[in-house]
C-alpha positions in Angstrom: -55.0 129.5 19.4 -51.7 131.4 19.8 -48.5 131.3 18.4 -46.7 128.7 21.2 -49.8 126.5 20.7 -49.5 126.3 16.9 -45.9 126.0 17.4 -46.1 123.3 19.9 -48.9 121.2 17.8 -47.3 121.2 14.3 -46.6 117.7 13.2 -45.1 116.2 9.7 -48.2 114.3 8.1 -46.9 112.7 5.3 -50.8 111.1 4.1 -52.8 113.2 2.6 -57.0 113.1 1.8 -56.1 113.0 -1.7 -59.8 114.3 -1.9 -59.6 117.2 0.0 -58.8 119.7 -1.8 -57.1 123.0 -0.6 -59.1 126.2 -1.5 -57.6 128.9 -3.4 -58.0 131.4 -0.5 -55.7 128.4 2.2 -53.1 128.2 -0.7 -52.7 131.7 -1.0 -52.2 133.0 2.5 -49.7 129.6 3.1 -48.1 131.6 -0.4 -48.0 134.8 1.4 -46.4 133.5 4.6 -43.4 132.6 2.8 -43.6 135.9 0.6 -43.1 137.4 4.2 -40.1 135.3 5.3 -37.1 137.7 6.2 -34.4 137.2 4.8 -30.6 138.1 5.2 -29.9 142.0 4.6 -33.5 141.8 2.9 -31.8 140.3 -0.4 -34.8 138.0 -1.0 -33.8 135.2 -2.8 -36.0 133.0 -2.5 -38.1 132.2 -5.4 -41.3 129.4 -4.3 -42.5 127.4 -7.2 -46.7 127.1 -6.7 -47.7 123.6 -7.8 -51.5 123.4 -7.7 -52.0 120.5 -10.5 -51.9 117.2 -8.9 -50.4 115.0 -11.7 -47.5 117.8 -11.6 -47.4 116.9 -8.0 -47.2 113.3 -8.4 -44.5 113.3 -10.8 -42.7 115.3 -8.3 -42.0 112.1 -6.1 -39.7 110.3 -8.5 -37.2 113.4 -7.5 -35.4 111.5 -4.6 -35.1 107.7 -4.4 -36.8 108.0 -1.3 -38.4 110.0 1.2 -41.1 111.9 -1.1 -43.8 109.2 -0.6 -46.0 112.9 0.8 -46.4 114.2 -2.7 -48.4 110.6 -3.2 -51.4 112.3 -2.0 -50.6 115.8 -1.7 -53.5 118.8 -2.9 -50.8 120.9 -3.2 -46.7 121.7 -3.1 -44.6 124.6 -3.3 -40.9 123.9 -4.1 -38.6 126.0 -2.2 -35.4 127.7 -4.3 -33.3 130.3 -4.3 -31.1 133.0 -6.4 -27.9 131.3 -4.4 -25.9 134.3 -7.0 -27.0 137.4 -5.1 -27.0 135.5 -1.4 -24.5 133.4 0.4 -27.4 132.5 2.6 -29.8 131.5 0.5 -30.6 128.0 2.0 -31.1 129.7 5.7 -33.3 132.0 3.7 -34.8 129.2 2.2 -35.7 127.2 5.4 -37.6 130.2 6.8 -39.7 131.1 4.7 -40.8 127.5 4.4 -41.0 127.2 8.0 -43.5 130.0 7.7 -45.2 128.2 5.2 -45.9 125.1 7.5 -47.1 127.1 10.9 -49.0 129.5 9.0 -50.8 125.7 6.8 -50.8 124.4 10.9 -52.8 127.6 11.5 -55.2 126.8 8.7 -55.9 123.3 9.6 -53.5 121.6 6.5 -50.7 119.1 7.0 -47.6 119.9 5.4 -43.8 117.8 4.8 -40.6 119.3 4.0 -38.7 116.9 1.5 -35.2 118.2 1.3 -33.7 117.7 -2.8 -30.5 119.8 -1.9 -27.8 117.1 -2.0 -29.7 114.1 -2.3 -30.3 112.5 -6.2 -32.4 109.2 -8.0 -29.9 107.2 -9.5 -27.0 109.1 -9.8 -28.9 112.0 -10.6 -29.3 115.2 -8.7 -32.7 115.8 -6.8 -32.3 119.3 -7.7 -31.8 118.6 -11.7 -34.6 116.0 -11.9 -37.0 118.6 -10.4 -35.2 121.1 -12.8 -36.3 119.0 -15.7 -39.8 118.0 -14.7 -40.6 121.5 -14.1 -38.6 123.2 -17.6 -36.8 125.6 -14.9 -33.6 126.5 -16.2 -30.3 126.9 -14.4 -29.8 129.7 -11.7 -32.1 128.7 -9.2 -30.7 126.2 -6.6 -33.4 124.0 -5.2 -33.5 123.3 -1.1 -36.7 121.5 -1.0 -40.5 121.3 -1.6 -43.1 121.3 1.0 -46.6 119.0 0.2 -49.2 120.5 1.6 -53.0 118.8 2.1 -55.6 117.7 4.6 -54.2 114.9 6.7 -56.1 111.7 6.3 -56.3 110.2 9.8 -58.4 106.7 8.2 -55.1 105.0 8.0 -54.2 105.5 11.9 -57.7 103.8 12.6 
């Protein structure tokens, strides 16, 4: 499959097969794609936070009041964060890294769902702060999103 076919076929996956785990090689390729993303002026402010533990992934559902349901069945997740102190275009840089990971997942036959945390909340508490607290992450990095990954569960479509 060439790139345009991958781009054409990519769809958001919101329900994954929780019993179909990704391999370490697949996870590493997804992470590498994000790490290879270009950044403005080569500053590279993006920090990808890998979440392999299923219990941790499930706990992240509560970061947002709604829109994070894909984390209930995802088997892998990556939080896309950046040091906003070193780049004024960190949001754009994070967005590029995000789509690079999602396109790599598509190429591997893995589904993904982009879940925005920036400027979102749960009961008035900023989603970014909830994420930092759950992941024991200090200040200094802004959180754009979490991307949920897994093998699509097509059984609910029948």
